[in-house]
C-alpha positions as CSV (number, residue, x, y, z in Angstrom):
1,X,-31.6,157.2,3.7
2,X,-29.6,160.2,5.5
3,X,-31.6,163.6,5.4
4,X,-29.6,166.8,5.4
5,X,-30.5,168.8,8.6
6,X,-30.2,172.6,8.8
7,X,-28.4,174.4,11.8
8,X,-28.2,178.0,12.4
9,X,-24.8,179.7,12.0
10,X,-23.1,182.5,14.0
11,X,-24.2,185.1,11.5
12,X,-27.9,184.1,11.9
13,X,-28.1,182.3,8.5
14,X,-28.7,178.5,8.1
15,X,-26.0,176.4,6.8
16,X,-26.6,173.0,5.5
17,X,-24.4,169.9,6.6
18,X,-24.9,166.2,6.4
19,X,-26.1,164.7,9.7
20,X,-23.5,162.8,11.7
21,X,-20.7,165.0,10.3
22,X,-18.2,166.4,13.0
23,X,-18.9,169.9,14.2
24,X,-16.4,172.6,13.1
25,X,-13.8,173.6,15.7
26,X,-12.9,177.1,15.8
27,X,-12.8,179.4,12.6
28,X,-12.5,177.1,9.5
29,X,-11.6,178.5,6.3
30,X,-14.7,179.1,3.8
31,X,-14.8,176.6,1.1
32,X,-15.3,177.6,-2.4
33,X,-18.5,177.0,-4.4
34,X,-17.0,174.1,-6.1
35,X,-15.8,172.4,-3.0
36,X,-19.2,172.8,-1.5
37,X,-20.8,171.3,-4.7
38,X,-18.4,168.3,-4.7
39,X,-19.3,167.7,-1.0
40,X,-23.0,167.7,-1.2
41,X,-24.8,164.7,-2.3
42,X,-26.1,164.8,-6.1
43,X,-29.6,164.1,-6.9
44,X,-28.7,160.9,-8.5
45,X,-27.0,159.7,-5.4
46,X,-30.3,160.7,-3.1
47,X,-32.3,158.8,-5.9
48,X,-30.2,155.8,-5.6
49,X,-30.1,155.7,-1.7
50,X,-33.8,156.2,-1.6
51,X,-34.6,153.3,-4.2
52,X,-32.3,150.9,-2.2
53,X,-34.1,151.8,1.1
54,X,-37.4,151.0,-0.5
55,X,-36.2,147.7,-1.8
56,X,-34.8,146.8,1.6
57,X,-38.1,147.5,3.1
58,X,-40.1,145.5,0.3
59,X,-38.1,142.4,0.2
60,X,-38.0,139.8,3.0
61,X,-35.2,139.4,5.4
62,X,-32.5,137.3,4.0
63,X,-30.8,134.5,5.7
64,X,-27.8,135.3,7.7
65,X,-24.2,134.3,6.5
66,X,-23.9,131.7,9.3
67,X,-26.9,129.7,7.8
68,X,-29.7,130.9,10.2
69,X,-33.0,130.4,8.4
70,X,-34.9,133.5,7.5
71,X,-38.0,134.2,9.2
72,X,-41.1,133.3,7.0
73,X,-44.4,135.1,7.8
74,X,-47.2,132.4,8.1
75,X,-50.2,132.9,5.9
76,X,-53.2,134.1,7.7
77,X,-55.9,131.6,8.5
78,X,-58.6,131.7,6.0
79,X,-62.1,133.1,7.5
80,X,-64.5,130.2,8.0
81,X,-68.2,131.3,7.8
82,X,-70.4,129.8,10.6
83,X,-72.7,127.3,9.3
84,X,-76.2,128.4,8.7
85,X,-79.1,126.6,10.3
86,X,-80.9,124.5,7.4
87,X,-84.4,125.3,7.0
88,X,-86.3,122.3,7.9
89,X,-83.6,119.8,6.5
90,X,-84.3,121.3,2.8
91,X,-81.7,121.4,0.1
92,X,-81.6,122.8,-3.4
93,X,-82.6,126.3,-3.0
94,X,-84.0,128.2,-5.9
95,X,-85.5,131.7,-6.4
96,X,-87.5,133.5,-3.8
97,X,-91.0,134.9,-4.0
98,X,-92.9,137.1,-1.8
99,X,-96.5,137.5,-0.6
100,X,-97.7,140.5,1.0
101,X,-100.6,140.1,3.5
102,X,-103.5,142.3,4.5
103,X,-106.1,141.8,7.3
104,X,-109.2,143.8,6.9
105,X,-107.6,146.2,4.6
106,X,-104.8,146.8,6.9
107,X,-101.2,145.8,5.8
108,X,-99.9,142.9,7.9
109,X,-96.5,142.3,6.4
110,X,-94.6,140.4,3.8
111,X,-93.8,136.6,3.6
112,X,-90.8,135.7,1.8
113,X,-90.5,132.0,0.4
114,X,-87.5,130.2,-0.9
115,X,-88.6,127.7,-3.4
116,X,-87.0,124.1,-3.8
117,X,-86.8,123.1,-7.4
118,X,-84.4,120.3,-6.7
119,X,-87.1,118.7,-4.6
120,X,-90.2,119.6,-6.7
121,X,-89.3,121.2,-10.0
122,X,-93.0,121.3,-11.5
123,X,-94.2,122.2,-7.9
124,X,-91.7,125.1,-7.5
125,X,-92.1,126.4,-10.9
126,X,-96.1,126.2,-10.5
127,X,-95.9,128.4,-7.3
128,X,-93.6,130.9,-8.9
129,X,-95.9,131.3,-11.8
130,X,-98.8,131.9,-9.4
131,X,-96.9,134.4,-7.6
132,X,-96.0,136.4,-10.7
133,X,-99.4,136.0,-12.1
134,X,-99.1,134.7,-15.5
135,X,-101.9,135.9,-17.8
136,X,-103.7,137.0,-14.8
137,X,-103.6,133.7,-13.0
138,X,-102.4,134.9,-9.6
139,X,-102.4,134.5,-5.8
140,X,-103.4,138.2,-5.7
141,X,-106.7,138.5,-3.7
142,X,-106.4,134.9,-2.5
143,X,-108.0,134.4,1.0
144,X,-106.5,132.7,4.0
145,X,-109.3,130.5,4.6
146,X,-108.3,127.9,7.2
147,X,-106.2,128.3,10.5
148,X,-105.4,125.2,12.5
149,X,-103.0,124.4,15.3
150,X,-100.5,123.1,12.8
151,X,-100.7,125.0,9.7
152,X,-102.3,128.2,7.8
153,X,-104.0,127.6,4.5
154,X,-104.5,129.8,1.5
155,X,-107.4,129.0,-1.0
156,X,-105.2,129.7,-4.1
157,X,-106.5,130.8,-7.4
158,X,-110.1,129.9,-8.3
159,X,-109.4,129.6,-12.0
160,X,-106.2,128.5,-13.7
161,X,-107.0,129.9,-17.2
162,X,-108.7,133.2,-18.4
163,X,-108.0,132.6,-22.0
164,X,-110.6,131.6,-24.7
165,X,-108.8,128.2,-25.2
166,X,-108.7,127.3,-21.7
167,X,-105.3,126.3,-21.6
168,X,-103.6,127.1,-18.3
169,X,-100.3,129.2,-18.7
170,X,-98.8,127.9,-15.4
171,X,-96.3,125.0,-15.0
172,X,-98.3,121.6,-14.8
173,X,-101.3,123.1,-16.5
174,X,-104.9,122.2,-15.2
175,X,-103.9,118.7,-14.3
176,X,-102.3,117.8,-11.0
177,X,-100.7,114.6,-12.4
178,X,-97.2,115.9,-12.4
179,X,-97.7,117.2,-8.8
180,X,-98.8,113.8,-7.7
181,X,-95.9,112.1,-9.4
182,X,-93.5,114.4,-7.5
183,X,-95.3,113.6,-4.2
184,X,-94.5,109.8,-4.8
185,X,-90.8,110.7,-5.5
186,X,-88.3,109.6,-2.8
187,X,-87.0,113.2,-2.8
188,X,-90.5,114.7,-1.6
189,X,-90.1,116.1,1.8
190,X,-92.4,115.6,5.0
191,X,-94.3,118.1,6.9
192,X,-91.9,117.7,9.9
193,X,-91.0,121.3,10.7
194,X,-92.5,124.9,10.9
195,X,-92.2,127.2,7.8
196,X,-92.6,124.6,5.0
197,X,-94.9,125.7,2.0
198,X,-96.7,123.0,0.1
199,X,-99.5,122.9,-2.6
200,X,-102.6,121.2,-2.0
201,X,-102.6,118.1,-4.6
202,X,-105.0,115.4,-3.2
203,X,-108.2,115.5,-1.2
204,X,-108.3,114.7,2.4
205,X,-110.8,112.1,1.7
206,X,-112.6,110.7,-1.4
207,X,-115.6,112.8,-2.4
208,X,-119.1,111.1,-2.3
209,X,-120.3,110.0,-5.8
210,X,-124.1,110.2,-6.2
211,X,-126.4,108.9,-8.9
212,X,-129.7,110.6,-10.1
213,X,-132.0,110.1,-12.9
214,X,-132.2,112.8,-15.6
215,X,-134.5,113.0,-18.5
216,X,-132.5,113.2,-21.7
217,X,-134.1,112.9,-25.2
218,X,-137.3,111.3,-23.8
219,X,-135.3,108.9,-21.6
220,X,-134.4,108.6,-18.2
221,X,-130.5,108.5,-17.8
222,X,-128.5,107.8,-14.7
223,X,-125.9,110.4,-14.1
224,X,-123.1,110.3,-11.5
225,X,-122.1,113.5,-9.8
226,X,-119.3,114.1,-7.3
227,X,-120.0,116.6,-4.6
228,X,-117.5,119.5,-4.2
229,X,-114.5,120.5,-6.2
230,X,-111.1,118.6,-6.6
231,X,-108.0,120.7,-5.7
232,X,-106.6,122.3,-8.7
233,X,-102.9,122.4,-7.2
234,X,-102.8,126.2,-6.3
235,X,-104.1,126.3,-2.8
236,X,-101.1,126.0,-0.4
237,X,-100.3,125.7,3.3
238,X,-97.8,127.0,5.6
239,X,-96.8,124.8,8.5
240,X,-96.8,126.1,12.2
241,X,-94.9,123.0,13.4
242,X,-94.9,119.2,12.3
243,X,-98.0,118.5,10.3
244,X,-98.0,114.9,9.4
245,X,-101.7,115.2,8.2
246,X,-100.5,117.1,5.3
247,X,-98.0,114.3,4.0
248,X,-100.7,112.5,2.2
249,X,-102.5,115.7,0.4
250,X,-99.6,118.2,0.0
251,X,-96.4,118.7,-1.9
252,X,-93.5,120.6,-0.2
253,X,-92.3,123.2,-2.7
254,X,-90.6,125.8,-0.5
255,X,-89.8,127.1,3.0
256,X,-90.3,130.7,4.6
257,X,-87.1,132.6,4.9
258,X,-88.9,136.0,6.1
259,X,-92.0,137.0,7.9
260,X,-92.6,133.7,9.9
261,X,-92.9,135.4,13.3
262,X,-94.1,138.8,12.0
263,X,-96.7,137.7,9.6
264,X,-97.4,133.9,9.7
265,X,-97.6,133.8,13.5
266,X,-100.1,136.6,13.4
267,X,-102.2,135.0,10.7
268,X,-102.2,131.8,13.2
269,X,-103.3,134.0,16.1
270,X,-106.4,135.2,14.3
271,X,-109.8,134.4,15.9
272,X,-111.6,131.5,14.0
273,X,-114.6,129.3,14.1
274,X,-114.0,126.2,16.1
275,X,-114.7,122.6,15.4
276,X,-118.1,121.5,16.9
277,X,-116.8,119.2,19.7
278,X,-118.9,120.1,22.5
279,X,-120.9,117.4,24.1
280,X,-124.4,119.0,23.3
281,X,-124.1,119.5,19.5
282,X,-121.4,117.1,18.2
283,X,-123.8,114.1,18.1
284,X,-126.3,115.7,16.1
285,X,-123.4,117.2,13.6
286,X,-122.1,113.6,13.2
287,X,-125.3,112.3,12.7
288,X,-126.1,114.9,9.9
289,X,-122.7,114.1,8.2
290,X,-123.5,110.4,8.4
291,X,-126.8,110.7,6.5
292,X,-125.3,113.0,4.0
293,X,-126.9,116.3,5.3
294,X,-125.6,119.1,3.0
295,X,-126.0,121.5,6.1
296,X,-123.5,119.4,8.0
297,X,-121.0,119.3,5.0
298,X,-121.3,123.1,4.5
299,X,-120.9,123.7,8.2
300,X,-117.7,121.5,8.1
301,X,-116.3,123.7,5.5
302,X,-116.6,126.8,7.9
303,X,-114.6,125.2,10.6
304,X,-111.2,126.8,11.5
305,X,-112.0,129.8,9.1
306,X,-110.6,133.1,10.4
307,X,-113.6,135.7,11.2
308,X,-111.3,138.6,9.7
309,X,-110.7,138.7,6.1
310,X,-106.9,138.0,5.4
311,X,-105.7,138.0,1.9
312,X,-102.7,138.1,-0.4
313,X,-102.7,141.8,-1.7
314,X,-99.6,141.4,-3.8
315,X,-97.2,138.7,-5.0
316,X,-94.2,138.5,-7.3
317,X,-90.5,137.5,-7.4
318,X,-88.4,138.7,-4.3
């Protein structure tokens, strides 16, 4: 669209003429007002010229009359996100939960865990319920009671119910039958990488059953007792690497997505009691276990226990 440009006249005033028009030669007779109005473009003409220019800019170039094809802009290639590294070959991610950790009352940091309901639906729901704290059954104040070379363990909830009827509000209830069924499922994951979170479902070894005579109603009755307590399905472990020893006892329910180096690695570095494997006391310890000495059994429970108190100070949905 041609824009009128202004040029100063001999009298000092600005005269308006169309760009590209021939310059006047010599003295030109002054035109009347009607002639000047007829020569100047009208507002309608300016509007039409401007609209046409915009349409020419907006529309693609047309093919030439000789049949040359018009240039067609190729669509931009779609951006492809770089594939993210899978967390220990897990799939079927679900909601995330967090665990805030303190050591000797000082904040250590937060562990963020992504649950895997497609792998272990009951186990993942159980862990989420314990993180949220249904009816007071929670991981809050649970202590990290074992640190080994391959995993860190939290003792879990001491009780699964605080109501009068004794019914547990968490997924799976008081029984670990559903968790054991998921362990036997082909979808169950192995402890083959660092950062896996698993619930303790079975015992490492069968508990010893003892018989004793008890006087009941004037008679001696044989009563069978089992030493220790069976896992209630709330204790969990976080692997520091491959931990095949947990495959027979634990069910993988999630993986750590945050705080592995900042929190879990620092928990693993806590000083702890060592296993009695020195030559001068190991034989006596093994002999005590063989004869069922309770002192040896109690001492064994203290192995790999951190000297500093590390607890879950808070937990919930991330």
